[in-house]
C-alpha positions as CSV (number, residue, x, y, z in Angstrom):
1,M,-22.4,24.3,24.3
2,K,-18.7,24.1,23.0
3,I,-18.3,23.6,19.0
4,K,-15.7,20.6,17.7
5,L,-14.1,22.3,14.4
6,E,-12.2,19.8,12.2
7,Y,-9.6,22.0,10.3
8,I,-8.8,19.9,7.2
9,W,-5.6,20.9,5.0
10,L,-3.3,19.3,2.3
11,D,0.2,18.6,3.0
12,G,3.5,19.4,1.0
13,Y,4.1,15.6,0.2
14,Y,5.1,15.0,-3.4
15,P,3.9,14.2,-6.0
16,E,0.6,14.2,-4.4
17,P,-0.2,15.5,-0.9
18,N,-1.9,13.9,1.8
19,L,-4.8,15.0,3.8
20,R,-4.2,16.1,7.4
21,S,-6.6,17.3,9.9
22,K,-6.7,18.6,13.8
23,V,-9.7,19.5,16.0
24,K,-10.3,22.8,17.6
25,V,-12.9,23.5,20.2
26,V,-14.7,26.8,20.3
27,N,-17.7,28.5,21.7
28,P,-20.7,29.4,19.5
29,S,-21.0,32.7,18.5
30,T,-24.5,34.6,18.2
31,H,-26.3,35.1,15.1
32,F,-29.4,36.6,13.9
33,V,-31.7,34.3,11.6
34,G,-35.1,35.6,10.7
35,G,-34.6,38.5,13.2
36,K,-34.1,36.1,16.1
37,Q,-30.6,35.2,17.8
38,V,-29.5,31.9,17.4
39,K,-26.4,30.6,18.9
40,G,-24.2,28.7,16.2
41,I,-20.9,28.8,14.0
42,G,-20.2,30.7,10.4
43,L,-16.9,30.7,8.4
44,E,-16.1,34.1,9.9
45,D,-16.1,32.5,13.2
46,C,-13.4,30.0,12.6
47,P,-10.0,31.7,13.1
48,V,-6.6,31.3,11.4
49,W,-4.6,28.6,13.2
50,S,-1.2,27.7,13.2
51,F,0.4,24.0,12.8
52,D,3.8,22.6,12.7
53,G,4.9,22.6,9.0
54,S,7.8,20.6,9.7
55,S,5.9,17.7,10.0
56,T,4.1,18.2,7.1
57,Q,7.0,18.6,4.6
58,Q,5.6,22.4,4.4
59,A,8.5,24.2,6.8
60,G,11.6,23.6,8.1
61,G,12.1,22.9,11.9
62,S,14.0,26.3,12.6
63,F,11.1,28.5,11.3
64,S,8.2,25.9,11.2
65,D,4.9,27.8,12.0
66,C,2.4,27.6,8.9
67,L,-1.0,28.9,9.0
68,L,-4.5,27.5,8.5
69,K,-7.0,29.8,6.5
70,P,-10.6,28.8,6.7
71,V,-12.5,28.5,3.1
72,R,-15.2,26.3,3.5
73,L,-17.5,25.2,6.5
74,V,-19.5,22.1,6.4
75,P,-21.2,20.0,9.1
76,N,-19.5,16.9,10.3
77,P,-21.7,13.9,8.7
78,L,-19.4,11.1,10.8
79,N,-20.0,13.1,14.1
80,E,-21.1,10.6,16.8
81,G,-20.6,12.6,19.7
82,M,-22.6,15.3,21.9
83,L,-20.8,18.3,20.4
84,D,-21.9,20.1,17.1
85,S,-19.3,19.4,14.8
86,Y,-18.1,20.7,11.4
87,Y,-15.5,20.3,8.9
88,V,-13.2,23.4,8.0
89,L,-11.3,23.2,4.9
90,C,-8.1,25.4,4.9
91,E,-5.7,26.6,2.7
92,V,-2.0,26.7,3.8
93,M,-0.4,30.1,4.2
94,N,3.0,31.3,5.0
95,S,3.7,33.0,8.4
96,D,3.1,36.3,6.5
97,G,-0.3,35.5,5.1
98,T,0.8,34.5,1.8
99,P,-0.1,31.7,0.1
100,H,2.2,28.6,0.8
101,E,3.9,27.0,-2.3
102,T,2.0,24.0,-1.9
103,N,-1.3,25.7,-1.9
104,T,-2.8,24.8,-5.4
105,R,-6.2,26.1,-4.6
106,A,-4.5,29.6,-4.6
107,L,-3.6,29.2,-8.3
108,L,-7.4,29.2,-9.1
109,G,-7.8,32.9,-8.4
110,D,-11.2,34.0,-8.5
111,E,-14.2,31.5,-8.8
112,D,-16.0,31.0,-11.6
113,S,-19.3,29.5,-11.5
114,D,-19.9,29.5,-15.0
115,L,-17.7,26.2,-15.2
116,W,-19.4,23.1,-14.2
117,F,-17.2,19.9,-13.1
118,G,-18.5,16.7,-12.8
119,F,-15.6,14.3,-11.5
120,E,-15.9,10.5,-11.5
121,Q,-13.5,9.4,-8.3
122,E,-12.7,5.7,-8.7
123,Y,-10.7,4.2,-6.1
124,T,-10.1,0.7,-4.7
125,I,-10.9,-0.7,-1.1
126,M,-7.9,-2.6,0.4
127,M,-8.0,-5.1,2.8
128,D,-4.5,-7.0,4.3
129,G,-2.9,-5.5,1.2
130,K,-5.2,-6.8,-1.5
131,P,-8.3,-5.2,-3.2
132,L,-11.3,-6.2,-0.9
133,G,-13.0,-9.5,-2.3
134,F,-9.4,-10.9,-3.5
135,P,-8.5,-14.3,-2.2
136,T,-5.5,-14.7,-0.1
137,D,-3.5,-16.5,-2.6
138,G,-4.1,-15.8,-6.4
139,Y,-6.4,-13.9,-7.9
140,P,-10.1,-13.8,-8.4
141,E,-12.2,-14.6,-11.8
142,P,-11.0,-12.6,-14.5
143,Q,-12.9,-9.0,-14.4
144,G,-16.0,-8.9,-16.7
145,K,-19.0,-9.6,-14.2
146,Y,-17.7,-7.2,-11.4
147,Y,-18.9,-3.7,-12.9
148,C,-22.0,-2.6,-11.5
149,G,-22.4,-6.1,-10.3
150,V,-24.5,-7.6,-7.5
151,G,-24.0,-10.6,-5.3
152,N,-21.4,-11.9,-2.7
153,R,-18.7,-12.7,-5.3
154,Q,-19.2,-9.8,-7.5
155,V,-18.9,-6.9,-5.2
156,N,-17.6,-6.3,-2.0
157,G,-17.9,-3.3,0.4
158,R,-21.3,-1.8,-0.6
159,K,-22.2,-1.0,2.8
160,F,-19.2,1.0,3.0
161,V,-19.8,2.8,-0.2
162,E,-23.4,3.9,0.5
163,E,-22.4,5.1,3.9
164,H,-19.8,7.1,2.3
165,M,-22.2,8.5,-0.5
166,E,-24.8,9.6,2.2
167,A,-22.3,11.3,4.3
168,C,-21.2,13.5,1.5
169,I,-24.9,14.3,0.9
170,M,-25.3,15.3,4.4
171,T,-22.5,18.0,4.1
172,G,-24.4,19.7,1.0
173,M,-22.4,18.5,-1.9
174,D,-23.8,17.2,-5.0
175,I,-23.0,13.7,-5.2
176,T,-24.9,12.3,-7.8
177,G,-24.3,8.4,-7.8
178,T,-22.0,5.4,-7.3
179,N,-21.2,2.3,-8.7
180,A,-19.2,-1.2,-8.5
181,E,-16.3,-0.5,-11.0
182,V,-14.5,-3.1,-13.5
183,M,-12.5,-4.5,-11.1
184,L,-13.3,-6.2,-8.2
185,G,-13.0,-4.3,-4.9
186,Q,-13.3,-1.0,-7.3
187,W,-15.5,1.4,-6.9
188,E,-16.6,5.0,-8.1
189,Y,-18.8,7.7,-6.8
190,Q,-19.6,10.9,-9.0
191,V,-19.9,14.4,-7.6
192,F,-21.1,17.5,-9.4
193,S,-20.3,21.0,-8.8
194,Q,-20.6,24.5,-10.3
195,G,-17.6,26.5,-10.2
196,K,-13.7,25.4,-10.5
197,I,-12.8,26.0,-6.9
198,K,-16.1,24.5,-5.6
199,A,-15.3,21.4,-7.6
200,G,-11.7,21.0,-5.9
201,D,-13.3,21.6,-2.5
202,D,-15.9,19.0,-3.0
203,L,-13.6,16.4,-4.1
204,W,-10.9,16.9,-1.5
205,L,-13.8,16.8,1.3
206,S,-15.2,13.5,-0.1
207,R,-11.8,11.8,-0.3
208,Y,-11.7,13.0,3.3
209,I,-14.6,11.7,4.4
210,L,-13.7,8.6,2.2
211,Q,-10.7,7.9,4.3
212,Q,-12.1,8.6,7.6
213,L,-14.7,6.5,7.3
214,S,-12.3,4.0,6.1
215,E,-11.0,3.8,10.0
216,K,-14.2,2.7,11.0
217,Y,-14.2,-0.6,8.9
218,G,-10.4,-1.3,9.1
219,Y,-10.2,-0.8,5.4
220,T,-7.2,1.4,3.4
221,I,-8.4,3.6,0.5
222,E,-5.9,3.1,-2.4
223,F,-5.8,6.1,-5.0
224,H,-3.2,4.6,-6.8
225,P,-4.1,4.6,-10.7
226,K,-2.7,1.0,-11.0
227,P,-3.5,-0.4,-8.0
228,V,-3.1,-4.1,-9.5
229,K,-0.8,-5.0,-12.4
230,G,-1.8,-6.9,-15.1
231,D,-4.8,-7.6,-17.1
232,W,-6.8,-5.2,-14.5
233,N,-8.5,-1.8,-15.4
234,G,-6.4,0.9,-13.5
235,S,-8.3,3.7,-11.5
236,G,-9.0,7.1,-13.1
237,L,-10.6,10.4,-12.1
238,H,-12.7,11.2,-15.2
239,C,-13.5,14.9,-15.5
240,N,-16.7,16.2,-17.3
241,F,-16.7,19.8,-18.0
242,S,-18.6,22.5,-19.7
243,N,-18.7,26.5,-19.7
244,G,-22.0,28.3,-20.6
245,K,-21.0,28.7,-24.2
246,M,-20.6,24.9,-24.6
247,R,-24.1,24.5,-22.8
248,D,-26.0,27.0,-24.6
249,E,-24.5,27.9,-27.9
250,G,-22.2,25.2,-28.8
251,G,-21.4,24.4,-32.5
252,V,-19.1,21.8,-33.9
253,E,-16.3,24.7,-34.6
254,Y,-16.2,25.7,-31.2
255,F,-15.6,21.9,-29.7
256,E,-12.8,21.6,-32.3
257,S,-11.4,24.5,-31.3
258,I,-11.4,22.8,-27.6
259,F,-10.1,19.6,-29.0
260,N,-7.3,21.2,-30.9
261,T,-6.2,23.5,-27.9
262,F,-6.2,20.5,-25.6
263,N,-4.2,18.4,-28.0
264,S,-1.6,21.3,-28.3
265,R,-1.5,21.3,-24.5
266,H,-1.6,17.4,-24.2
267,S,1.8,17.3,-22.3
268,E,0.9,20.2,-19.7
269,H,-2.3,18.5,-18.9
270,I,-0.4,15.1,-18.2
271,K,1.7,17.1,-15.9
272,C,-1.5,17.9,-14.0
273,Y,-2.9,14.7,-14.0
274,G,-1.5,12.9,-11.2
275,S,1.8,10.2,-10.8
276,D,2.2,6.8,-12.2
277,N,-0.4,7.6,-14.9
278,E,1.6,6.2,-17.6
279,M,0.9,2.5,-15.9
280,R,-2.8,3.3,-16.5
281,L,-2.9,5.1,-19.7
282,T,-1.4,2.4,-22.0
283,G,-4.2,2.5,-24.7
284,R,-5.9,-0.5,-23.3
285,H,-8.4,-1.1,-20.6
286,E,-10.3,1.8,-21.9
287,T,-7.6,4.5,-22.2
288,Q,-5.8,6.3,-25.0
289,H,-2.0,5.9,-24.4
290,I,-0.4,8.7,-22.4
291,N,1.9,9.9,-25.4
292,K,-1.1,10.5,-27.8
293,F,-4.1,12.5,-27.9
294,S,-7.3,11.8,-29.7
295,W,-11.1,12.6,-29.1
296,G,-14.1,10.4,-30.4
297,I,-17.7,10.2,-29.8
298,S,-19.0,7.8,-27.4
299,D,-15.2,6.4,-27.5
300,R,-14.0,5.4,-24.0
301,G,-10.5,4.7,-25.7
302,S,-9.9,8.2,-26.5
303,S,-8.4,11.1,-24.4
304,I,-11.7,12.9,-24.5
305,R,-15.1,11.2,-24.7
306,V,-17.9,13.2,-26.5
307,P,-21.4,12.0,-25.3
308,L,-23.8,10.9,-27.7
309,A,-26.1,13.6,-26.2
310,T,-23.7,16.2,-26.8
311,A,-22.6,15.3,-30.2
312,E,-26.0,15.1,-31.6
313,M,-26.6,19.0,-31.2
314,W,-22.8,19.8,-30.4
315,K,-24.2,21.3,-27.2
316,G,-23.4,20.1,-23.6
317,Y,-20.3,18.8,-21.7
318,I,-17.4,16.6,-22.5
319,E,-15.3,14.0,-20.6
320,D,-11.5,14.2,-20.1
321,R,-10.5,10.6,-19.3
322,R,-6.9,11.5,-18.8
323,P,-6.6,12.2,-15.2
324,A,-5.8,9.6,-12.5
325,S,-7.4,8.9,-9.3
326,N,-4.7,10.1,-7.3
327,A,-4.9,13.5,-9.0
328,D,-5.0,17.0,-7.4
329,P,-8.7,18.2,-8.3
330,Y,-7.4,21.9,-8.1
331,R,-4.7,21.4,-10.5
332,I,-7.1,19.8,-13.1
333,T,-9.6,22.4,-13.0
334,Y,-6.7,25.1,-13.4
335,I,-5.5,23.4,-16.6
336,I,-8.9,23.0,-18.1
337,N,-9.6,26.6,-17.2
338,E,-6.4,27.5,-18.9
339,S,-7.2,25.2,-21.8
340,I,-10.6,26.5,-22.4
341,N,-9.4,30.3,-22.2
342,A,-6.9,29.5,-25.0
343,A,-9.8,27.7,-27.2
344,N,-11.8,30.5,-26.8
345,E,-9.1,33.0,-28.2
346,L,-8.6,30.4,-31.0
347,Y,-12.2,30.3,-31.9
348,R,-12.2,34.0,-32.0
349,T,-9.4,34.2,-34.1
350,L,-11.0,31.6,-36.8
351,Y,-14.2,33.2,-36.7
352,N,-13.0,36.6,-37.5
353,M,-10.6,34.9,-40.4
354,N,-13.2,33.2,-41.7
355,A,-16.3,35.8,-41.7
356,E,-17.7,37.0,-44.6
357,V,-16.8,40.6,-45.0
358,D,-18.6,42.9,-47.6
359,I,-15.5,45.4,-48.6
360,D,-17.7,47.9,-50.6
361,K,-20.2,48.1,-47.5
362,A,-17.5,48.5,-45.2
363,R,-15.8,51.2,-47.5
364,E,-18.9,53.0,-47.5
365,D,-19.4,52.8,-43.7
366,F,-15.8,53.7,-42.9
367,G,-15.6,56.6,-45.6
368,G,-13.2,54.9,-48.3
369,V,-13.7,54.3,-52.0
370,T,-15.5,51.4,-53.6
371,N,-13.9,48.9,-56.2
372,D,-16.1,50.4,-59.0
373,E,-14.8,54.0,-58.2
374,L,-11.1,52.7,-57.9
375,M,-11.3,51.0,-61.3
376,K,-12.7,54.0,-63.0
377,E,-9.9,56.2,-61.6
378,Y,-7.6,53.6,-63.0
379,Y,-9.1,53.6,-66.6
380,D,-9.5,57.3,-66.7
381,D,-5.4,57.6,-66.3
382,E,-4.0,57.2,-69.4
383,N,-0.3,57.7,-67.9
384,F,-0.9,55.2,-65.0
385,R,2.6,53.9,-64.0
386,L,4.4,53.0,-60.8
387,D,6.6,56.1,-59.5
388,D,10.1,55.6,-60.4
389,D,11.2,56.1,-56.6
390,V,9.5,52.9,-55.6
391,M,11.9,50.6,-54.4
392,N,12.3,46.7,-54.2
393,A,13.8,44.9,-51.3
394,N,17.4,45.3,-52.4
395,N,16.8,49.2,-52.8
396,V,17.1,49.1,-56.7
397,P,14.1,50.9,-58.5
398,I,11.5,48.6,-59.8
399,Q,11.2,49.0,-63.6
400,E,8.5,50.7,-65.1
401,I,5.3,48.6,-65.5
402,E,2.7,49.4,-68.4
403,F,-0.7,47.8,-67.9
404,N,-2.7,46.7,-70.9
405,K,-6.1,48.6,-70.8
406,K,-9.2,47.1,-72.6
């Protein structure tokens, strides 16, 4: 029986890309599983496929072909037809096979499973131009009761949210939970991934499922960081992260080197954290101002929140609360990885500067003379003076200096 492949990619719209897809029908291939031949499909069976880049802001009309390079294959959890169906996540390539300029995934290089990411994706379910649950005219009660709420007037869209969560789990990604957020109609789900590339892949696939499922319900999914102006929370994409050193060794000095590095690169991070983020990062509604960097233990009003469990032993993960809900996760993991590498260099430099060195032991090990030997040689030399040909910075001979010897 035929197999349906749904090719998924990111277009070239700016400042944030949109998800695109088209379907390819192929024949199953033969694979060996446990020594037996079975019919199925693998990533290697998904061919490179072309598309019209002039319709996605990725090429001109006179030379419009771009290529879709398959990079991830997962079961299609929303498939309701008779055919087996899969999602094929793709990178966009130029016609010569090089990464397209809009291909942010290609910036990440090789995978690094030592880096763990946990994204908290906030979004707003919209209906008829308003958040789900908002009255036709005016506003609902002020926010306060909606976060993790229950009941018809406290939450709206739960069936849709849980269907999305279960669909994501069926693909194999590690969805760890979901909850209603502070504003009515606003929700969040959390996805955990080991690896900077996999983290981006998982989040884009989860967004695709969210968008596709919304077609069934007649909803619109809003990722704008400030969907409703006024005294309402914005939507973020909080990013929890750690590497092996943070998890296994830790130490307050190492974490401080990360904070200092992130502070010095704050503007570079903000550039990667989504458009219109200044509307959300105002210093109110559990945010730090976009022009200020701060970190704090259990402080949701800071740029970086240090969980209590991490601060107790200074081991574990930390949360970057700056990314907006519409940000490209590939750009987030890229800049965080770059900053962690810079923090590692800073930490090594500071460690070497502050390390206690036994000078006499080092001289013994490397064949030098000890302090005692130097002082003895000095005291034994009654005529010790600086040579007359020693010059100062202005090329004038330095006057002879006599030392008072005891």
